[in-house]
OpenMM code with the backbone's topology and positions (N, CA, C; nanometers):
from openmm import Vec3, app, unit

residues = "MET ASP ASP TYR ALA ASP ILE ASN ARG THR LEU ASP GLU VAL LEU VAL ASN LEU ALA LEU ILE VAL LEU ARG VAL SER LYS PRO ASP VAL THR LYS THR PRO GLU ALA ARG HIS ALA LEU VAL LEU SER VAL LYS LYS PHE SER GLN CYS ALA THR HIS SER THR ASP PRO ARG VAL GLN TRP LEU LYS ASN GLU LEU GLU GLU THR LEU ARG PRO PRO LEU ARG LEU VAL MET".split()
positions = [
    Vec3(0.0823, -0.1195, 0.0000),
    Vec3(0.0000, 0.0000, 0.0000),
    Vec3(0.0867, 0.1258, 0.0000),
    Vec3(0.2049, 0.1171, 0.0581),
    Vec3(0.2952, 0.2318, 0.0624),
    Vec3(0.3425, 0.2692, -0.0775),
    Vec3(0.3623, 0.1691, -0.1623),
    Vec3(0.4025, 0.1948, -0.3007),
    Vec3(0.2941, 0.2717, -0.3752),
    Vec3(0.1700, 0.2362, -0.3502),
    Vec3(0.0567, 0.3051, -0.4129),
    Vec3(0.0553, 0.4528, -0.3725),
    Vec3(0.0777, 0.4818, -0.2471),
    Vec3(0.0811, 0.6202, -0.1993),
    Vec3(0.1973, 0.6969, -0.2617),
    Vec3(0.3123, 0.6312, -0.2757),
    Vec3(0.4281, 0.6952, -0.3391),
    Vec3(0.4002, 0.7277, -0.4855),
    Vec3(0.3372, 0.6338, -0.5542),
    Vec3(0.3028, 0.6570, -0.6953),
    Vec3(0.2034, 0.7726, -0.7068),
    Vec3(0.1047, 0.7748, -0.6189),
    Vec3(0.0061, 0.8830, -0.6207),
    Vec3(0.0710, 1.0194, -0.5981),
    Vec3(0.1598, 1.0264, -0.5004),
    Vec3(0.2293, 1.1528, -0.4724),
    Vec3(0.3132, 1.1966, -0.5914),
    Vec3(0.3817, 1.1027, -0.6525),
    Vec3(0.4640, 1.1346, -0.7692),
    Vec3(0.3777, 1.1835, -0.8853),
    Vec3(0.2672, 1.1157, -0.9097),
    Vec3(0.1761, 1.1597, -1.0159),
    Vec3(0.1189, 1.2983, -0.9866),
    Vec3(0.0867, 1.3254, -0.8610),
    Vec3(0.0365, 1.4580, -0.8246),
    Vec3(0.1419, 1.5655, -0.8512),
    Vec3(0.2670, 1.5351, -0.8213),
    Vec3(0.3743, 1.6311, -0.8481),
    Vec3(0.3887, 1.6565, -0.9980),
    Vec3(0.3787, 1.5507, -1.0766),
    Vec3(0.3867, 1.5651, -1.2222),
    Vec3(0.2705, 1.6506, -1.2715),
    Vec3(0.1515, 1.6253, -1.2194),
    Vec3(0.0341, 1.7031, -1.2600),
    Vec3(0.0485, 1.8505, -1.2229),
    Vec3(0.1014, 1.8779, -1.1053),
    Vec3(0.1216, 2.0170, -1.0631),
    Vec3(0.2205, 2.0855, -1.1572),
    Vec3(0.3307, 2.0197, -1.1863),
    Vec3(0.4304, 2.0796, -1.2764),
    Vec3(0.3746, 2.1007, -1.4165),
    Vec3(0.3007, 2.0037, -1.4657),
    Vec3(0.2392, 2.0162, -1.5976),
    Vec3(0.1394, 2.1319, -1.6003),
    Vec3(0.0579, 2.1416, -1.4980),
    Vec3(-0.0418, 2.2498, -1.4920),
    Vec3(0.0246, 2.3862, -1.4885),
    Vec3(0.1335, 2.3986, -1.4169),
    Vec3(0.2035, 2.5272, -1.4105),
    Vec3(0.2579, 2.5665, -1.5479),
    Vec3(0.3046, 2.4695, -1.6238),
    Vec3(0.3530, 2.4978, -1.7591),
    Vec3(0.2373, 2.5422, -1.8480),
    Vec3(0.1277, 2.4678, -1.8441),
    Vec3(0.0123, 2.5016, -1.9277),
    Vec3(-0.0446, 2.6372, -1.8856),
    Vec3(-0.0457, 2.6648, -1.7572),
    Vec3(-0.0959, 2.7940, -1.7087),
    Vec3(-0.0104, 2.9090, -1.7617),
    Vec3(0.1210, 2.8867, -1.7692),
    Vec3(0.2103, 2.9895, -1.8230),
    Vec3(0.1826, 3.0197, -1.9693),
    Vec3(0.1522, 2.9173, -2.0468),
    Vec3(0.1279, 2.9394, -2.1899),
    Vec3(-0.0176, 2.9729, -2.2205),
    Vec3(-0.1002, 2.9804, -2.1188),
    Vec3(-0.2419, 3.0105, -2.1419),
    Vec3(-0.2687, 3.1606, -2.1522),
    Vec3(-0.1670, 3.2404, -2.1381),
    Vec3(-0.1839, 3.3858, -2.1475),
    Vec3(-0.2236, 3.4245, -2.2897),
    Vec3(-0.3117, 3.5237, -2.3027),
    Vec3(-0.3587, 3.5639, -2.4361),
    Vec3(-0.2472, 3.6056, -2.5317),
    Vec3(-0.1388, 3.6631, -2.4791),
    Vec3(-0.0306, 3.7043, -2.5691),
    Vec3(0.0495, 3.5859, -2.6231),
    Vec3(0.0342, 3.4685, -2.5608),
    Vec3(0.1024, 3.3482, -2.6086),
    Vec3(0.0127, 3.2698, -2.7039),
    Vec3(-0.1144, 3.2640, -2.6731),
    Vec3(-0.2086, 3.1867, -2.7560),
    Vec3(-0.2841, 3.2804, -2.8500),
    Vec3(-0.2101, 3.3441, -2.9380),
    Vec3(-0.2686, 3.4419, -3.0305),
    Vec3(-0.3379, 3.3765, -3.1497),
    Vec3(-0.2826, 3.2673, -3.1978),
    Vec3(-0.3358, 3.2063, -3.3200),
    Vec3(-0.4455, 3.1053, -3.2847),
    Vec3(-0.5330, 3.0772, -3.3788),
    Vec3(-0.6354, 2.9746, -3.3544),
    Vec3(-0.5746, 2.8371, -3.3251),
    Vec3(-0.4626, 2.8075, -3.3880),
    Vec3(-0.3966, 2.6787, -3.3642),
    Vec3(-0.3443, 2.6688, -3.2211),
    Vec3(-0.2857, 2.7784, -3.1728),
    Vec3(-0.2349, 2.7806, -3.0355),
    Vec3(-0.3497, 2.7708, -2.9360),
    Vec3(-0.4581, 2.8365, -2.9646),
    Vec3(-0.5759, 2.8316, -2.8775),
    Vec3(-0.6332, 2.6896, -2.8748),
    Vec3(-0.6385, 2.6262, -2.9903),
    Vec3(-0.6884, 2.4893, -2.9980),
    Vec3(-0.5987, 2.3945, -2.9175),
    Vec3(-0.4686, 2.4121, -2.9288),
    Vec3(-0.3746, 2.3298, -2.8531),
    Vec3(-0.3933, 2.3508, -2.7029),
    Vec3(-0.4180, 2.4752, -2.6630),
    Vec3(-0.4422, 2.5041, -2.5216),
    Vec3(-0.5686, 2.4332, -2.4738),
    Vec3(-0.6741, 2.4402, -2.5518),
    Vec3(-0.7996, 2.3746, -2.5145),
    Vec3(-0.7787, 2.2244, -2.4974),
    Vec3(-0.7078, 2.1631, -2.5908),
    Vec3(-0.6804, 2.0195, -2.5802),
    Vec3(-0.5982, 1.9876, -2.4557),
    Vec3(-0.4980, 2.0699, -2.4263),
    Vec3(-0.4133, 2.0469, -2.3092),
    Vec3(-0.4926, 2.0588, -2.1797),
    Vec3(-0.5767, 2.1601, -2.1717),
    Vec3(-0.6564, 2.1809, -2.0504),
    Vec3(-0.7556, 2.0669, -2.0318),
    Vec3(-0.8182, 2.0245, -2.1398),
    Vec3(-0.9146, 1.9144, -2.1292),
    Vec3(-0.8465, 1.7853, -2.0852),
    Vec3(-0.7310, 1.7565, -2.1433),
    Vec3(-0.6586, 1.6340, -2.1066),
    Vec3(-0.6116, 1.6421, -1.9609),
    Vec3(-0.5620, 1.7597, -1.9200),
    Vec3(-0.5201, 1.7758, -1.7807),
    Vec3(-0.6383, 1.7560, -1.6876),
    Vec3(-0.7522, 1.8133, -1.7223),
    Vec3(-0.8713, 1.8018, -1.6375),
    Vec3(-0.9148, 1.6572, -1.6213),
    Vec3(-0.9028, 1.5798, -1.7275),
    Vec3(-0.9368, 1.4378, -1.7189),
    Vec3(-0.8467, 1.3666, -1.6181),
    Vec3(-0.7191, 1.3956, -1.6234),
    Vec3(-0.6242, 1.3325, -1.5307),
    Vec3(-0.6436, 1.3842, -1.3882),
    Vec3(-0.6687, 1.5121, -1.3749),
    Vec3(-0.6810, 1.5743, -1.2432),
    Vec3(-0.8076, 1.5319, -1.1699),
    Vec3(-0.9064, 1.4880, -1.2424),
    Vec3(-1.0324, 1.4460, -1.1808),
    Vec3(-1.0096, 1.3364, -1.0775),
    Vec3(-0.9125, 1.2528, -1.0996),
    Vec3(-0.8870, 1.1399, -1.0108),
    Vec3(-0.7919, 1.1726, -0.8957),
    Vec3(-0.7396, 1.2922, -0.8938),
    Vec3(-0.6444, 1.3313, -0.7896),
    Vec3(-0.7176, 1.3859, -0.6671),
    Vec3(-0.6632, 1.3557, -0.5520),
    Vec3(-0.7182, 1.4111, -0.4276),
    Vec3(-0.6326, 1.5257, -0.3744),
    Vec3(-0.5256, 1.5564, -0.4435),
    Vec3(-0.4361, 1.6651, -0.4028),
    Vec3(-0.5065, 1.7995, -0.4256),
    Vec3(-0.5200, 1.8814, -0.3213),
    Vec3(-0.5902, 2.0088, -0.3377),
    Vec3(-0.5209, 2.1034, -0.4361),
    Vec3(-0.3888, 2.0931, -0.4489),
    Vec3(-0.3180, 2.1779, -0.5449),
    Vec3(-0.3586, 2.1437, -0.6870),
    Vec3(-0.3721, 2.0149, -0.7136),
    Vec3(-0.4115, 1.9702, -0.8473),
    Vec3(-0.5532, 2.0170, -0.8779),
    Vec3(-0.6417, 2.0065, -0.7804),
    Vec3(-0.7797, 2.0496, -0.8015),
    Vec3(-0.7879, 2.2003, -0.8235),
    Vec3(-0.7091, 2.2755, -0.7477),
    Vec3(-0.7087, 2.4213, -0.7646),
    Vec3(-0.6563, 2.4583, -0.9035),
    Vec3(-0.5483, 2.3943, -0.9454),
    Vec3(-0.4919, 2.4211, -1.0777),
    Vec3(-0.5876, 2.3783, -1.1888),
    Vec3(-0.6595, 2.2705, -1.1677),
    Vec3(-0.7608, 2.2269, -1.2644),
    Vec3(-0.8642, 2.3373, -1.2842),
    Vec3(-0.9120, 2.3936, -1.1743),
    Vec3(-1.0106, 2.5023, -1.1823),
    Vec3(-0.9522, 2.6263, -1.2494),
    Vec3(-0.8286, 2.6586, -1.2170),
    Vec3(-0.7634, 2.7745, -1.2777),
    Vec3(-0.7486, 2.7566, -1.4294),
    Vec3(-0.7072, 2.6388, -1.4699),
    Vec3(-0.6901, 2.6132, -1.6131),
    Vec3(-0.8242, 2.6146, -1.6862),
    Vec3(-0.9248, 2.5551, -1.6269),
    Vec3(-1.0568, 2.5565, -1.6906),
    Vec3(-1.1092, 2.6996, -1.7025),
    Vec3(-1.0741, 2.7829, -1.6075),
    Vec3(-1.1156, 2.9237, -1.6110),
    Vec3(-1.0509, 2.9976, -1.7289),
    Vec3(-0.9317, 2.9560, -1.7693),
    Vec3(-0.8650, 3.0235, -1.8807),
    Vec3(-0.9378, 3.0001, -2.0123),
    Vec3(-1.0208, 2.8967, -2.0188),
    Vec3(-1.0937, 2.8675, -2.1422),
    Vec3(-1.2225, 2.9480, -2.1551),
    Vec3(-1.2674, 3.0040, -2.0433),
    Vec3(-1.3907, 3.0823, -2.0474),
    Vec3(-1.3630, 3.2185, -2.1091),
    Vec3(-1.4482, 3.2627, -2.1989),
    Vec3(-1.4258, 3.3959, -2.2571),
    Vec3(-1.4513, 3.5030, -2.1527),
    Vec3(-1.3763, 3.6124, -2.1604),
    Vec3(-1.3981, 3.7203, -2.0632),
    Vec3(-1.5363, 3.7829, -2.0857),
    Vec3(-1.6001, 3.8138, -1.9767),
    Vec3(-1.7318, 3.8776, -1.9858),
    Vec3(-1.7164, 4.0263, -2.0060),
    Vec3(-1.7999, 4.0795, -2.0899),
    Vec3(-1.7975, 4.2249, -2.1147),
    Vec3(-1.9296, 4.2840, -2.0745),
    Vec3(-1.9251, 4.3970, -2.0122),
    Vec3(-2.0457, 4.4676, -1.9714),
    Vec3(-2.0934, 4.5507, -2.0896),
    Vec3(-2.2148, 4.5232, -2.1350),
    Vec3(-2.2716, 4.5958, -2.2478),
    Vec3(-2.3862, 4.6807, -2.1949),
    Vec3(-2.3785, 4.8089, -2.2268),
    Vec3(-2.4832, 4.8992, -2.1784),
    Vec3(-2.5578, 4.9618, -2.2919),
] * unit.nanometer
topology = app.Topology()
chain = topology.addChain("A")
for resn in residues:
    res = topology.addResidue(resn, chain)
    for name in ("N", "CA", "C"):
        topology.addAtom(name, app.Element.getBySymbol(name[0]), res)
């Protein structure tokens, strides 16, 4: 059972590092082209699938942050 916990911790660390990289490239000035935006969407979706099974709060927080980057900014129209 200890091996399982070690594997889980290692996977959580990998997920955290991966999310930080994707979060860095999710800035609008980096994802200017439609191709870059599409790649970002695919990366966030794949990360979210993996993160769903994690119990690490950092992974869950990063999952929410990354999913938020896909939402279009709201504009106030008067």
